[in-house]
C-alpha positions as CSV (number, residue, x, y, z in Angstrom):
1,M,0.1,-0.2,0.0
2,T,1.3,3.3,-0.9
3,E,1.7,6.1,1.4
4,E,-0.6,8.0,-0.8
5,T,-3.6,5.7,0.0
6,S,-2.7,4.7,3.8
7,G,-4.6,6.0,6.6
8,S,-7.1,8.6,6.4
9,T,-7.0,11.6,3.9
10,V,-8.9,13.8,6.0
11,P,-5.7,15.6,8.0
12,R,-4.1,16.1,4.6
13,R,-7.3,17.8,2.9
14,Q,-7.8,20.0,5.4
15,L,-4.0,20.8,5.8
16,G,-4.0,21.4,1.7
17,R,-7.1,23.9,1.7
18,L,-5.2,25.8,4.6
19,L,-2.0,26.4,2.9
20,T,-3.5,26.8,-0.5
21,Q,-5.2,29.9,1.8
22,L,-2.0,31.2,3.3
23,R,-0.2,31.2,-0.1
24,E,-3.1,32.7,-2.0
25,D,-3.4,35.5,1.0
26,A,0.5,35.9,1.1
27,S,-0.1,36.6,-3.2
28,V,2.6,33.6,-3.8
29,S,2.0,31.6,-6.7
30,L,2.7,28.1,-7.4
31,D,6.0,28.4,-9.2
32,R,7.4,30.8,-6.5
33,A,6.2,28.2,-3.7
34,A,8.1,25.4,-5.5
35,E,10.9,27.5,-6.1
36,G,11.3,28.4,-2.2
37,L,10.9,24.3,-1.0
38,D,13.6,23.6,-4.2
39,C,10.9,21.4,-5.3
40,S,8.5,20.9,-8.6
41,R,5.5,22.7,-9.2
42,Q,3.8,19.6,-9.0
43,K,4.7,18.5,-5.5
44,V,3.3,22.1,-4.1
45,W,0.3,21.5,-6.0
46,R,-0.3,17.7,-4.6
47,I,0.3,18.9,-1.3
48,E,-2.4,21.8,-1.8
49,K,-4.5,18.8,-3.1
50,G,-4.3,16.6,-0.1
51,L,-2.8,13.8,-2.3
52,V,0.3,13.4,-0.1
53,P,1.8,13.4,3.5
54,V,3.4,16.7,4.4
55,R,6.8,16.9,6.2
56,V,7.0,19.1,9.0
57,V,10.2,20.7,7.4
58,D,8.3,21.3,4.3
59,A,5.3,22.9,6.2
60,R,7.6,25.0,8.3
61,A,9.2,26.3,5.2
62,M,6.2,27.3,3.8
63,C,4.8,28.9,6.5
64,A,7.9,31.1,6.8
65,M,7.4,31.7,3.1
66,Y,4.2,32.7,3.7
67,R,4.6,35.1,6.6
68,V,2.5,33.0,8.7
69,P,2.3,33.9,12.4
70,E,3.7,31.5,14.7
71,E,-0.2,30.6,16.5
72,M,-0.9,29.3,13.0
73,T,2.6,28.1,12.2
74,S,2.3,25.6,15.2
75,I,-1.3,24.8,13.8
76,V,0.0,23.8,10.2
77,T,2.7,21.9,11.7
78,G,0.3,19.6,14.0
79,L,-1.6,19.0,10.6
80,A,1.4,18.0,9.0
81,R,2.4,15.4,11.5
82,E,-0.9,13.9,11.3
83,T,-1.0,13.8,7.5
84,R,1.9,11.1,7.8
85,A,0.2,8.9,10.3
86,K,-1.1,6.0,8.8
87,G,-4.2,6.1,11.5
88,W,-4.8,9.2,13.4
89,W,-6.1,10.4,16.5
90,H,-6.7,14.2,16.7
91,S,-6.0,14.8,19.9
92,Y,-8.0,18.0,21.0
93,G,-4.8,20.5,23.0
94,D,-2.2,17.5,22.2
95,V,-1.3,18.1,18.4
96,V,-3.0,21.3,17.6
97,P,-4.5,23.9,19.7
98,S,-8.0,23.3,21.5
99,W,-9.7,25.7,20.1
100,F,-8.7,24.7,16.5
101,S,-11.5,21.8,15.4
102,L,-10.8,20.0,12.8
103,Y,-14.5,18.7,13.1
104,V,-15.9,22.0,13.1
105,G,-14.3,22.9,9.5
106,L,-15.6,19.7,7.8
107,E,-19.0,20.5,9.5
108,S,-19.4,23.5,8.3
109,S,-18.4,22.6,4.8
110,A,-20.9,19.3,4.8
111,S,-24.0,18.9,2.6
112,T,-25.7,16.3,4.8
113,L,-24.8,15.8,8.4
114,R,-26.2,12.4,9.9
115,Q,-25.9,11.8,13.3
116,Y,-27.0,9.1,15.8
117,D,-26.9,9.8,19.7
118,A,-27.4,7.0,22.4
119,E,-26.9,9.4,25.2
120,L,-26.8,13.5,24.5
121,I,-28.8,16.0,22.8
122,P,-26.4,17.1,20.0
123,G,-24.4,20.0,19.9
124,L,-26.1,21.5,16.7
125,L,-29.6,21.1,19.1
126,Q,-28.8,22.0,22.3
127,T,-30.0,24.5,24.3
128,R,-27.3,27.6,26.0
129,E,-28.8,25.9,29.9
130,Y,-28.1,22.4,28.3
131,A,-24.7,23.0,26.9
132,A,-23.4,24.9,30.1
133,E,-24.7,21.7,32.5
134,L,-22.5,19.8,30.1
135,F,-19.7,21.6,30.5
136,L,-20.0,22.0,34.2
137,R,-20.3,18.7,34.4
138,K,-16.9,17.5,31.9
139,N,-15.0,20.3,34.2
140,P,-16.1,21.4,37.2
141,T,-13.2,23.1,38.4
142,M,-13.2,25.4,35.0
143,S,-13.9,29.1,36.1
144,P,-17.4,30.5,34.9
145,A,-16.0,32.7,32.4
146,E,-14.0,30.1,30.7
147,R,-17.3,28.0,30.9
148,E,-19.4,30.4,29.1
149,K,-16.9,31.1,25.9
150,L,-17.0,27.1,25.3
151,V,-20.8,27.4,25.3
152,E,-20.9,30.4,23.0
153,V,-18.7,28.5,20.8
154,R,-21.2,25.9,20.5
155,M,-24.1,28.2,20.4
156,Q,-22.2,30.0,17.1
157,R,-21.7,26.4,15.8
158,Q,-25.5,26.8,15.2
159,H,-25.7,29.2,13.0
160,V,-24.4,26.6,10.5
161,L,-28.4,25.2,10.3
162,T,-29.6,28.9,9.1
163,R,-27.2,30.6,7.1
164,R,-28.3,31.3,3.5
165,L,-24.8,31.5,1.9
166,P,-23.5,28.5,1.5
167,S,-26.7,26.7,1.6
168,A,-27.4,25.2,4.8
169,P,-26.6,21.6,5.1
170,T,-29.2,19.3,5.9
171,L,-29.0,17.7,9.6
172,R,-31.0,14.2,9.8
173,V,-30.8,12.9,13.8
174,V,-31.7,10.1,15.3
175,L,-31.7,9.8,18.9
176,S,-32.1,7.1,21.6
177,E,-35.4,7.6,23.5
178,A,-33.2,8.2,26.6
179,V,-31.7,11.0,25.6
180,L,-35.0,12.6,25.5
181,R,-36.1,11.2,29.0
182,R,-32.3,11.4,31.1
183,T,-33.3,15.3,32.7
184,L,-30.9,17.7,34.2
185,P,-31.4,18.9,37.6
186,D,-33.1,21.7,36.5
187,R,-36.1,20.1,34.7
188,R,-37.3,23.4,33.4
189,A,-34.3,23.7,31.5
190,M,-34.6,20.4,30.2
191,A,-37.9,21.2,29.1
192,G,-37.2,24.4,27.7
193,Q,-34.1,21.7,25.7
194,L,-37.3,19.5,24.4
195,R,-39.1,22.4,23.4
196,H,-35.9,23.8,21.2
197,L,-36.0,19.8,19.5
198,R,-39.3,20.2,18.8
199,D,-38.9,23.7,17.2
200,L,-35.8,22.9,15.5
201,A,-37.4,19.8,14.0
202,T,-39.9,22.4,11.7
203,L,-36.8,23.6,9.9
204,P,-37.2,22.2,6.4
205,N,-33.2,21.2,6.6
206,V,-33.6,19.5,9.8
207,S,-35.2,16.0,10.4
208,L,-35.4,14.3,13.6
209,R,-36.2,10.7,14.8
210,V,-36.3,9.1,18.2
211,L,-35.1,5.5,18.4
212,P,-38.3,4.0,20.8
213,F,-36.9,1.6,23.8
214,T,-39.5,-0.9,22.2
215,A,-37.6,-1.1,18.8
216,G,-34.9,-3.4,20.5
217,P,-31.2,-3.2,19.9
218,P,-30.2,-1.4,16.9
219,L,-26.9,-2.1,15.1
220,A,-25.6,1.1,16.7
221,S,-25.3,-0.8,19.8
222,E,-21.9,-1.5,18.7
223,T,-20.9,1.7,17.0
224,G,-22.3,4.4,19.8
225,T,-22.6,7.7,18.8
226,F,-20.8,8.8,15.4
227,V,-21.6,11.2,12.7
228,L,-21.4,10.6,8.9
229,L,-20.9,14.0,6.8
230,D,-21.1,13.9,3.1
231,F,-20.1,16.7,0.6
232,P,-21.2,18.7,-2.0
233,Q,-20.6,17.6,-5.7
234,A,-18.1,20.2,-7.3
235,F,-19.2,21.4,-10.5
236,G,-21.6,18.8,-11.1
237,R,-19.1,16.2,-10.8
238,A,-17.9,13.8,-7.9
239,S,-17.9,15.0,-4.1
240,T,-15.2,17.6,-3.3
241,E,-14.7,15.4,-0.1
242,P,-15.3,11.8,0.4
243,T,-18.0,11.1,3.0
244,T,-16.4,11.1,6.8
245,V,-17.1,9.2,9.6
246,Y,-16.9,11.1,12.6
247,L,-16.4,9.3,16.4
248,E,-15.7,11.2,19.4
249,N,-14.7,10.1,22.7
250,I,-13.0,11.8,26.1
251,T,-9.9,11.8,24.6
252,G,-9.9,13.1,21.1
253,A,-12.0,12.1,17.7
254,L,-11.5,9.7,15.1
255,Y,-12.1,10.1,11.6
256,L,-13.1,7.1,9.0
257,D,-13.1,7.7,5.2
258,K,-12.0,4.9,3.7
259,P,-14.8,3.2,1.7
260,A,-15.2,-0.1,3.9
261,E,-15.3,2.1,6.6
262,V,-18.0,4.3,5.4
263,A,-20.1,1.6,4.0
264,A,-20.0,-0.5,7.2
265,Y,-21.4,3.1,8.9
266,D,-24.3,3.5,6.1
267,R,-25.4,-0.1,7.3
268,V,-25.7,0.7,10.7
269,W,-27.7,4.4,9.8
270,A,-30.1,2.2,7.3
271,D,-31.1,-0.1,10.4
272,L,-31.6,2.9,12.5
273,E,-33.7,4.7,9.8
274,T,-35.8,1.2,9.7
275,L,-36.4,1.0,13.4
276,A,-36.9,4.5,14.2
277,A,-40.3,6.7,14.8
278,D,-41.2,8.7,12.2
279,E,-41.0,12.8,12.5
280,A,-44.8,12.6,13.5
281,A,-44.3,10.3,15.9
282,T,-41.5,12.0,17.3
283,E,-43.0,15.1,18.0
284,K,-45.7,13.6,20.1
285,L,-43.2,11.9,22.2
286,I,-41.2,15.0,23.0
287,T,-44.9,16.8,23.5
288,A,-45.8,13.6,25.8
289,I,-42.9,14.2,28.0
290,I,-42.7,17.8,28.2
291,E,-46.3,17.2,29.5
292,E,-44.9,14.7,32.0
293,W,-42.7,17.0,33.7
294,A,-44.8,20.3,33.5
């Protein structure tokens, strides 16, 4: 297996787009970049298209040529290290700064997001109160000001669902019934979260369905929470990005984009859609739970 095809190509594509932007912002041509790196124009092109791993020394040289600030240089070199991994974990705050989220970039450029969650309301659908409670539980020693910054970032992410340009992505969500019944300490806040869910489900680009307890165990019991990201086509041709699976845990996130991996999660998603209640039944269930707490 060649190094062009081994492992995930996600960090290569992200780094390629970033380096292209930095080069263009610096008004540096491909030929000039190649001359500065003492390599062929083709090599620079392949790096920017995400076709090859990138050496850290080349990434630093490009940043120096483009007069990139040190803070951004650390991001570029962090991604460069990941492009050379055969299978990679993106650990927040380890390889790249915690505020630089590879996933957020993918989320904002996706045309369709398919998400299953068995434990929590997804970030794009959370209220401020719900998000604040999660961050408090995750790190109780965090200062209120720091926690508020994290909440604000999450709220800002949600604008992707209502933006006009580029067109907002389609969001298709399946939630375990347990997610709806697992309340916050503040039951009024949880009722507000459920009403918010019900309101968002009326958006034309949002589909919300619940997997009821009575449906039995789905194939997703073996996968846990995941997101499938599909990307728009370029000029009527193939997608600009391959479908990518995003899996998150307490220490980092895993990105999968090999055809066999994506196909496996496609099968899990198809099973969820077969078992889940439809949108109308989901709305009735959410309303019934709200009334139970009223």
